C-alpha positions, 0 to 999 in steps of 0.5 A: 500500500505504501508503494502505491501511495508513493507512486500515485500520491495521496491526493490521487488515492483519495480521488480514487476512493471517493464516490465520484472520480473526475477525470480532469481533476485526475489528470491535473493532479498527475501533471501538477505533481510531476517534475520535468525530470519524471517526464520520459521519452518512450518508444511508440512500439513499446506502448499498447492501449489500455485493455479496458479502453471502451472506445472502438472507433477513432475518427480518422479526420480528427486524428489527422488534424491532431497529427498535423498539429503534432508535426508542427508543435510536438506533443503538447501534453505527455501521455500517462502510462503504467509498466506492463510485462511487455512495455507499457500500457496507456492510461490516458492519451491514446489519441495523442499516441495514435496521432503521433504514429500518424505524424511519423514520430518514433517516441512520445513524452510520458509520465509513468505511474502505477495503477491497479486493474480497477483504476485502469478500468475507471480511468479508461471509461471516465476519460472518454465519458467526461470528454464525450468521445464515446458513441452510445454503444461504446458507452453502454459496453463501458457501463456493463464492463464496470458493473461486472468487473468492479461489482457495482450496482447501477446506483453506485455506477451512476454516482461514479460517472456523475450520470443519473440512474435512468441514464445508466439504465437507458444506456444498458438497455441499448445492449438488448438491441439486435447487433444489426441495429447496434451497428447502425447506432455506432455508424451514426445512422440512428440517434440516441433518441431513436435507439432509446425508443427501439430498445423498449420493443421486444420483437427483434424483427420489428426493431430491425424493420423500424430501424431501416424505416427510420434511416430510409424515411429520415423519421424524427424521434417523435414520429417513431414514438407515435408509431411504436406506441400504436404498435404496442397498443395493438399488441396489448389489445391482442394479448387481452383478447387472447387471455379472454379467449382462454376464459371463454369456456368458463363464461359459457358454463356460467352463462348457461347455469345463470341464464345471464351475461357473464364476463371473465377479465382482469382476474374478475368475474362480472355477472350481469342482472336486470333488477333486484328480483333477477339478482335474487334469482342468481343468488339462489342458483349460487346458493348464496343466502342472507 
């Protein structure tokens, strides 16, 4: 424990142990507590991305812009790494690493620190979440990974990433969508609003059909909500009718016995009568006495 405290600094230990971890504060403390002598040049071929990095797609145009800037001005801010069995793992700064390779550099300035696997998971997620670089599916996968690997509840996770519980729940719901639809979200063909509406549906074939309809007809989210609500309403009515059919034989038996209209629905038996005399007749048949 003392070794880790010397490696990270007491401020960072407190930061990781808090309910909420802020990535900007994390980086700030690293840089403020690092002397120039601690910044070293590391060969790019000795580096590998954080294995817990949730981001799968790096926009080529943005990377090229950063690479052009690095060619002219160099790497403005060192990346943060930890030693691994083979070289180093990138803790923060994978875009700078990739852009440096594009720029033709062979080394990059870096700060070496020790982190646990749990801290690597938190850092990788929070760097992207708090800098808004993840697409919706990547964000959902990152939440799922944190819940599983850090044994967090959804409430604990929402506090950790400074998001509402409903936001976390909605994002995780996207992972129930068919793979084809998830790819459409990743590619930017479907918005988060569209995805959230589709994630409420149960039939995969209908979800895929709606997804293509949204793209082909450029449907706004509100129209999709209206269409799916109408569809769900039809399904509910169909289910009610199916349930009522299951009880039809009971209705027929009671109707024959009581000689009046009988309806079984919502776990209730409704027996119709015309007047007080008719009610007394039915009670007598049922052998119900005052």
